[in-house]
C-alpha positions as CSV (number, residue, x, y, z in Angstrom):
1,M,0.0,0.0,0.0
2,L,1.4,3.4,-1.0
3,L,0.8,6.2,1.5
4,S,1.2,9.7,0.1
5,V,1.9,12.5,2.6
6,F,2.5,15.3,0.2
7,A,1.0,15.7,-3.2
8,A,3.3,17.6,-5.6
9,A,1.5,20.7,-6.9
10,E,3.8,20.7,-9.9
11,I,3.0,18.5,-12.9
12,S,6.1,17.1,-14.7
13,T,6.5,17.8,-18.4
14,V,9.7,15.7,-18.6
15,V,9.6,12.9,-21.2
16,N,12.4,10.3,-21.0
17,V,13.2,8.0,-24.0
18,Y,15.5,5.1,-23.6
19,D,15.7,1.3,-23.7
20,D,15.0,-0.8,-20.6
21,E,18.1,-1.2,-18.4
22,V,19.1,-1.8,-14.8
23,K,22.5,-0.6,-13.6
24,Y,23.9,-1.6,-10.3
25,V,26.5,0.8,-8.8
26,P,28.4,-0.4,-5.8
27,S,29.7,2.0,-3.1
28,K,31.1,1.6,0.4
29,S,28.5,4.0,1.8
30,G,25.5,2.8,-0.1
31,D,24.8,0.8,-3.3
32,A,22.4,2.1,-5.9
33,F,20.3,0.6,-8.7
34,I,19.3,2.8,-11.7
35,L,16.2,1.5,-13.5
36,K,15.2,2.8,-16.9
37,S,11.9,1.5,-18.4
38,D,8.9,2.9,-20.3
39,G,10.2,6.5,-20.1
40,E,10.4,6.2,-16.3
41,L,13.7,6.7,-14.4
42,T,14.1,5.3,-10.9
43,A,17.0,5.1,-8.4
44,I,16.9,2.6,-5.6
45,Y,19.3,3.3,-2.7
46,S,20.6,0.9,-0.1
47,G,22.9,2.2,2.6
48,K,23.9,4.8,5.1
49,A,22.9,7.9,3.2
50,V,26.1,9.7,4.4
51,T,25.6,13.4,3.5
52,D,29.1,13.7,2.0
53,D,28.5,10.9,-0.4
54,S,25.5,12.7,-1.9
55,R,28.1,14.4,-4.1
56,D,29.1,11.0,-5.5
57,F,25.6,10.3,-6.5
58,L,25.2,13.7,-8.1
59,E,28.4,13.0,-10.1
60,L,27.0,9.6,-11.0
61,F,23.8,11.1,-12.3
62,A,25.8,13.7,-14.2
63,D,27.9,10.9,-15.8
64,E,24.6,9.2,-16.8
65,G,23.2,12.4,-18.2
66,I,20.4,12.3,-15.5
67,G,19.0,15.7,-14.4
68,Y,15.6,14.3,-13.5
69,L,14.3,11.3,-11.6
70,D,10.7,10.0,-11.5
71,N,11.5,8.1,-8.3
72,F,14.2,7.9,-5.6
73,V,13.6,4.9,-3.4
74,F,15.2,4.3,0.0
75,A,15.3,0.7,1.1
76,S,16.1,1.7,4.7
77,Y,16.6,4.6,7.1
78,S,19.8,6.0,8.4
79,Y,20.9,8.9,10.7
80,S,21.3,11.2,7.7
81,T,18.4,10.3,5.4
82,V,17.0,13.8,5.6
83,D,20.3,15.7,4.9
84,F,21.3,13.2,2.2
85,S,17.9,13.7,0.4
86,H,18.2,17.5,0.8
87,E,21.5,17.4,-1.0
88,I,20.2,15.2,-3.8
89,I,17.0,17.1,-4.6
90,D,19.0,20.4,-4.4
91,G,21.1,19.0,-7.3
92,I,18.5,17.4,-9.6
93,K,14.7,17.4,-10.0
94,I,13.0,14.4,-8.3
95,E,9.3,13.8,-8.7
96,R,8.8,11.4,-5.9
97,V,10.9,10.1,-2.9
98,M,9.8,6.8,-1.4
99,L,10.6,5.3,2.0
100,P,9.5,2.2,3.9
101,V,6.6,2.8,6.3
102,P,8.3,4.3,9.4
103,N,8.1,2.0,12.5
104,T,10.4,3.5,15.2
105,V,10.4,6.9,16.9
106,D,13.5,7.9,14.9
107,E,12.0,6.8,11.6
108,I,8.8,8.8,12.2
109,A,10.8,11.9,13.1
110,Q,12.9,11.6,10.0
111,A,9.9,11.1,7.8
112,E,8.2,14.2,9.2
113,M,11.4,16.3,8.7
114,L,11.8,15.0,5.2
115,A,8.2,15.7,4.2
116,D,8.8,19.4,5.2
117,V,12.0,19.5,3.2
118,L,10.6,17.9,0.0
119,S,7.5,20.2,0.1
120,R,9.8,23.1,-0.6
121,Y,10.9,21.5,-3.9
122,G,7.5,20.3,-5.1
123,T,8.5,16.7,-4.5
124,C,6.1,14.0,-3.3
125,L,6.9,11.8,-0.4
126,E,5.4,8.3,-0.3
127,F,5.7,5.4,2.1
128,Y,5.5,1.8,1.0
129,D,4.9,-1.5,2.8
130,K,7.3,-4.4,2.9
131,I,6.4,-7.5,0.7
132,E,4.1,-5.5,-1.7
133,Y,5.3,-5.0,-5.2
134,I,5.8,-1.6,-6.6
135,S,6.0,-1.2,-10.4
136,F,8.5,1.0,-12.2
137,G,7.8,0.6,-15.9
138,D,8.4,-3.1,-16.7
139,Y,10.2,-3.7,-13.4
140,Q,8.8,-4.6,-10.1
141,Y,10.5,-3.8,-6.7
142,R,9.7,-5.2,-3.3
143,L,11.4,-4.9,0.1
144,F,11.7,-8.3,1.8
145,D,13.1,-7.1,5.1
146,K,14.9,-4.2,6.8
147,V,16.3,-3.5,10.3
148,D,14.2,-0.9,12.0
149,Y,16.4,2.1,12.6
150,T,17.4,3.6,15.9
151,Y,20.2,6.1,16.2
152,G,23.6,4.5,15.6
153,K,22.1,1.3,14.1
154,Y,23.6,0.3,10.8
155,P,21.0,0.1,7.9
156,E,20.4,-3.4,6.6
157,N,17.9,-4.6,4.0
158,V,17.0,-7.2,1.5
159,F,14.9,-6.5,-1.6
160,E,14.3,-7.8,-5.1
161,I,13.9,-6.4,-8.6
162,V,11.8,-8.5,-11.0
163,Y,11.8,-8.3,-14.7
164,Y,9.1,-10.5,-16.1
165,D,10.1,-14.0,-14.8
166,E,13.6,-13.2,-13.8
167,R,14.6,-12.0,-10.3
168,I,17.6,-10.0,-8.9
169,T,17.8,-10.3,-5.1
170,Y,20.0,-7.7,-3.3
171,V,21.3,-8.5,0.2
172,S,23.1,-6.1,2.4
173,V,22.7,-8.5,5.4
174,C,25.2,-11.0,4.2
175,D,25.4,-13.4,7.1
176,Y,22.3,-15.4,6.3
177,S,21.7,-16.2,10.0
178,Y,20.6,-12.6,10.5
179,L,17.9,-12.8,7.8
180,S,14.3,-13.1,8.9
181,P,12.5,-16.4,8.1
182,S,10.2,-14.5,5.7
183,A,13.2,-13.0,3.8
184,K,14.8,-16.4,3.5
185,A,11.6,-17.9,2.1
186,L,11.1,-15.1,-0.4
187,M,14.7,-15.4,-1.6
188,F,14.5,-19.1,-2.2
189,N,13.5,-18.9,-5.9
190,S,15.9,-16.1,-6.8
191,D,17.8,-16.4,-10.1
192,N,20.5,-13.8,-9.3
193,L,21.9,-12.7,-6.0
194,I,23.9,-9.5,-5.4
195,I,25.8,-9.4,-2.1
196,G,26.0,-5.7,-1.3
197,S,29.2,-3.7,-0.8
198,V,27.9,-1.8,2.3
199,G,29.3,-2.6,5.7
200,N,32.0,-4.4,7.6
201,T,33.6,-7.2,5.5
202,N,34.7,-9.1,8.6
203,Y,31.2,-10.5,9.2
204,Y,29.9,-10.6,5.7
205,L,29.6,-14.4,5.0
206,F,26.9,-15.9,2.8
207,E,26.1,-19.6,3.1
208,M,22.4,-19.7,2.2
209,H,21.9,-22.4,-0.4
210,L,19.6,-21.1,-3.0
211,P,18.5,-23.9,-5.4
212,E,17.5,-21.8,-8.4
213,I,20.4,-19.4,-8.4
214,E,22.2,-18.8,-11.7
215,N,24.5,-15.8,-10.9
216,I,26.1,-14.5,-7.7
217,F,27.7,-11.0,-7.7
218,Y,29.7,-9.8,-4.8
219,F,31.9,-6.8,-4.1
220,D,34.9,-8.5,-2.6
221,E,36.2,-12.0,-1.9
222,G,35.4,-11.7,1.9
223,R,31.6,-11.7,1.3
224,I,31.1,-15.3,0.4
225,T,32.7,-18.3,2.2
226,D,34.7,-21.1,0.6
227,K,32.0,-23.6,1.5
228,A,29.3,-21.5,-0.2
229,S,31.5,-20.9,-3.2
230,T,32.1,-24.6,-3.6
231,Y,28.4,-25.4,-3.3
232,Y,27.4,-22.8,-6.0
233,K,30.2,-23.8,-8.4
234,E,29.1,-27.4,-8.2
235,K,25.6,-26.4,-9.1
236,G,26.9,-24.6,-12.2
237,A,26.2,-21.1,-10.9
238,S,28.4,-18.3,-12.2
239,M,30.2,-16.2,-9.6
240,H,31.3,-12.7,-10.3
241,C,33.5,-10.4,-8.2
242,I,32.6,-6.9,-9.3
243,K,34.4,-3.6,-8.7
244,T,32.6,-1.3,-11.2
245,P,29.0,-0.5,-12.2
246,L,27.2,-3.6,-13.5
247,I,24.6,-3.6,-16.3
248,L,21.7,-6.0,-15.7
249,Y,18.7,-6.7,-17.9
250,D,19.8,-4.4,-20.7
């Protein structure tokens, strides 16, 4: 269910024309997906929302020739969600910012402050529920799980992007024992797994055996154990260590 707290008074006249594409951009502070489909441009963000790193995202958008976004989707909250958003929308036009429904006192406070900031820019703020699909052109997004934020808590989340019958599952909680039972169940039929680049590599181990998996992408060697690597290689799954932006579903 989408809950809108501010309806933008401004009607967009921007028309985007491009082929369908998903680009994954890894970053130590927060990974991003850029979705292009049916004239709609969406960025999905997973991470700490460190204010200083907003400049990196503005540079990324500039490199991509992006001066306008239909949607900027946060998969979790962090201590600087409001300031990070402010920096981004001060740099490019964004029609809609989307956040998970706030659960904690900190999340509610951030949501209220962000609604006030976005209203000055004519940007709509919407909240979305976990598990429910949200459509962005031909792609569908849904958040499997997130850690409810309190001050000082590191953001963690699991979500998927679906393109017709193929699934990309993104995991920033890479020790599978920390995943909720519902997230594990929803991941079970994933075709592609991305083990995110955010966080402390010392505890990022992934040993969940996914029977349908075809491709595993990870940011550095420390994010998947030797046991898991052997299992997936024996299944015939392809494993890819990535350091640069990755094109998916082009």
